[in-house]
N, C-alpha and C positions, 0 to 999 in steps of 0.2 A: 880528485881527478876531474879534469874538465874535458867535455866533449865539444869539439869544434863543429858547428853546422855550417856547411858551405852551400851556396846556391849559385846558379848562373845569373841571377838578377839581384840587384841591390834592393833593400827594403823599399826604397822610394819608387822602384820600377814595378813592384808587384801591385797589380790592380785590385780593386774591390771585388772583381769577378773571379779572382783566383780561388780555388778550393781551399787553399791554405794561405794565410796572410801573416807575414813576419813583421813584428814591431819590436822596438827596443824598450825594455823596462827601465825603471829608475836606476837600477844597478848597472845598466849598460849592456846586460846580457840579452841575447835574442830571445824572444818569446813567441811561440806559435799560437795562432788563434784560428777559429773557424775549422775545427777538425770535421771530417766527414760525419754525417749523421748516422751512417751505417758502415760496417766493414766493407772493404773493397772485395768484389766477387772475382775470384780467379777461376779460370777453367782448369781445374787441377788435372783432369784427364788429359788435356792437351799438353800440359807441362810434363806430365809423367811420360806420355807417348814420345815426346821429342827426345827425352833422355834415353828412353828405351830403344828407339830407332837408331840413335847415335851409337849406342853400345853394340847393337847388332852389326851396324856398318863397320865399326872398328874391328870386330871379330872376323868378319868375312874378308877384310883386307889384310889384316895382320896375322891371322891364325888359320892358314889354309887347312891344317889338320883338323880344325874344329868346325868345319862348315856344317856338318850334320847337327852338331850341338847348337850352333847359332841359329840354324833354320828351325830346329825344334823349339828353341826359345821364342823365336819370332812367331811361329804358328800358335804356340800355346798362349803367348801373351795377347795376340790379336783375338783369339777365341775367347779369352777371359774378358777382354774389354768389350767385345760385341755382346757377350752374354749379360753384362751388367749395364750396358748403355741404353738410353732411349733411342728410338730410330733417328731422331733429329741429331742427337749428339754423336751417334755412330757415323752419320754422314759427314760431320765435321772432322772426325778422326780419320775417315777414309780420305778426305781431301788433303789432310796433313801427310798421310802416307804417300799419296800420289806426288806431292810437291817435294818430298824429302829426297835427298841424294841416294838413299838406300834403293829407291826404285830402279835407278840406272844399274845398280849392281844386280838386283834380282832379275832384271830383264836381259841379262847376259844368258839366262836360261831361255832357250827358244820357245819352250812350252808356255811359260808364264808370259813372255813377250807377245806371242801370237794371240793368246786369249785377251790380253789387254788392248791390243791394237785392232783386233777383229777385221782382218783383211776381207772376209766375206760378209761383213755386216753383223755378225753375231759371234758370241764367244765360243760356244761349244761345237764348232764345225767339225767335219769328218777328219780333217787333217790333225786337228788338236787331239781328237780321240785316238788317232793312230799313234801319236806320241805315247799315249798311255798303253795301248795294246803292244806296241813294238818294244817299249822300254829303251828306245834308241833316240838320242837327242839330235841325230843327224839323219833326217828323213830324205834329204837330197844330197847328192855327191858334193855340191858346191857349198853346203852349209858350213859356215865358219863359226865354231863355238869355242869360247875361251875356256881355259882350265876352270875358272870359277863357275862359268855357266854349266860346265859338265858336272861339277860337284853339286850345284844347286839342283840340277835336273835329276841327278842320282838320288837325291833326297826326295824330291817331289814324286817321282815315279813309283815310290814304294809307300807313300802315305796311305792310310786306310781308305780314303776316297778313291784314289786311283786303283788300288787293289780291288775295291768293290766294283768299279767299272769293268775290270777284266772278269771278275766273277759273274757279273751280269751277262756279259757276252757268252761265257761258257754255259751258263744256266739256260739261256735261250737256245743255244745250239743243242743242248741235251733234250729240251722240250720238242724241238723240231724233229729230232730223230725219233723220239717217242711217238709223236703224232704220226709219223710215216710208218711206224710199225703197226699202229692201231688202225690206220686207214690206208686203203689202197690208193696210192698216188694222190694225196690230199692237196687241195688248193690252199695256198698260203699268201697272206698279205703282210708286208712289213711297212708300217707307217712312219715316215721320217727315218728312212733306212740308213742314211749316211753312206759309208762304204760297204755296208752289209758284211762286215768281217765274220760274223757268226756263221754265215752260210758256208764259207770255205772250211769250217771246222766240222760240218755235218756230213757224216758218211752217206746219209740218205740223199743229200743234194748232189754231192759229187759222183755218186753211183747211179743217179737218175731215178731214184725211188720216189722223189717228190713229184707232185703234179705241177700245175702252173704256180710259179712263184713270182708274185708281183712285188717289186721294190719301188715304193713311192717316196719321192723327196722333191722339195722345191728348189734344191741346189743342183743346177745342171752339171757343175764341175764334179760333184760327188757321184752323180749318175754316170758320168763318163768313165769313172773308175769301175763302177759296177758292170757296165757294159763290156769293158775291156777284159775284166777278170772273171766274170761269172755268166755271161750270156751263153757260153757253150754248155752250161748246165741247165739251161731252160729258164734262167732268171729273166724276167721281163721288166725293164725299167720304165717308170711312169713319172714324168716331171710334172708335179702339181702340188698345190697346197692342200691342206685338210678340207678345203671347200669341196674337193672332188668327191669326197665320200658322202656328201649331202646332195649333190646333183651331178649329172653327167653320166658317162658310160660306166665308170667304176662304181658308182652308187647302186647300179642295178645288179652287180655281181655278188656272188656268195662264196664264202670261204670256210674251210675246215679249221683254220688257225689264223688268227689275226693278232699281231703284237706291235707294241711301240715301247721302246726302252728309254729314250731320252726326251721325248716330246713333252710329257706331262710336267716336267720341271719348269716349263715356261708358260703353262696354261693356268689361268685363274679358274676358280671353282665353277663359274657359270659355263665357260667353254669346255672344261674338263667333263662336267656332267653331261652336257649335250653330246660331246664326241663319244663318250663311253656308251651312251644309249644307242647312238647311231651305229657304231662298230659292232655292238652286240646284235643289232638287227641284221647285220650283214653276214652273220654266222649261219652255216648250215645246221640242221638238227644234230645235236651232239658236238657241235663245234666249240672251240675254246678261244677266249680272249685273254691276253696277258699284257698288262701295262705296268710300268715301273716309275718310281719317284724317289728322289733323295729324301732322307729323313731330316727332321729339324735338328739344329744344334750339333751338327757334325763337327769334328775337331778342326777341319780345314776351312770352315766357312769364313772366318775373319780374313784369312790370307787370300782366299779366292776373291772376295769382294774388294779388298784393299789393294792388292797388287796384281790381280789378274782381271779385274773388272768383270768377273763372272758371277752374276746375280741370278739365283734360282728361286723358284717357289717351292718351299719344302712342305712335306705332308707326313703326319704321323700315320700309323696303321689305321687308326679310327678315321682320320680325315681321308685316307686313301679309299677306305671302304665306302665312304659317303659319296664318292664320285659316281658310284653305281646306283645312287638313290632313285634315278629316273628309269632304271631297268625294271620291268614288271616282275614281281616275285613269282608269278605263275609261270614265267618262261625260264626261270633259273633252275638248272639241275644241280648247280654247285657254285659256291662263292667262298673264297678264302683270301686272306692276306698272309704274307710271310716275309721274313727279312733274311737277306743273304748273310753269309758267315762273318763278314767284316762289320756288320751292323751299321751300314751307311745307306743302304737302299732297301726300300719296301716294294713288294710286288702285290698286285691285285689280280686274281685269276677268277674268271667267270666262265661257267660252262652252260651251254644252252640245252634245253630239253630236246 
């Protein structure tokens, strides 16, 4: 059997600088010379990802009944790739996801699309979190969502990460009610409050049993919602960044309960340590500080980064405990970390003497 080797150039057209050079032997058959000194290096992860994304795209388009399974496959595959990739190679894979036609399908889900495009300049804004809380893909009457977008959202809203965000809200609401039982009209501070949805779930807030409730956020649009929906219950909106707890009028105030649920996901260790120590100093005797952070290696992390542009700083329980390293032990009446039931978010709770 003979194998015919064809090229786009004749032997005489191949230059000495070509990696492979073709000559004719005495028998008249072509003979290859100058083989590469080492095997060619293929980016196998990229090749595998391309095929993988193509397959998910096909299933989303051709198998409407299998949207859940296709999204589960996508989320699991991206989690696996991120878990085994170096940070540099993972960024290459993320770029491939962004440029792949699958992204246009995924972004028919308004939740994923909003996170990726960041209309307020950051991914996890209060409107995005409302998608999770409400489990509704149409937050506005004019929202136009395709059937595919509805199906993708129906999958995303029930992932463990989204379920954990709802559990985080409910947990904070229960702590607020507990604080109000233990203290007569306690003063409360929510740092980076968003739409402060937990307050509406608190019997103590809606019945007027809470004292001064300060809702601090740097997003004016979020505070407009807080003012409209919660000012009648004594909630006081304060538009400011976390710098206000270090200087200014707010820095001189004291509270019985201070909490922040989503902020620490964006703070590096230096800022997180400094902020924790400062918030602790703003507590009254017997006061409590509660902060939360997503755990490392959650199932949805690859999807969040590749298709939602949602990049967080993750902390283990040990790392979360360490953000309190600047708090004097002599002033601590209690310190503990715990994980919510979906095992996606860790909490750090500090109590002052």
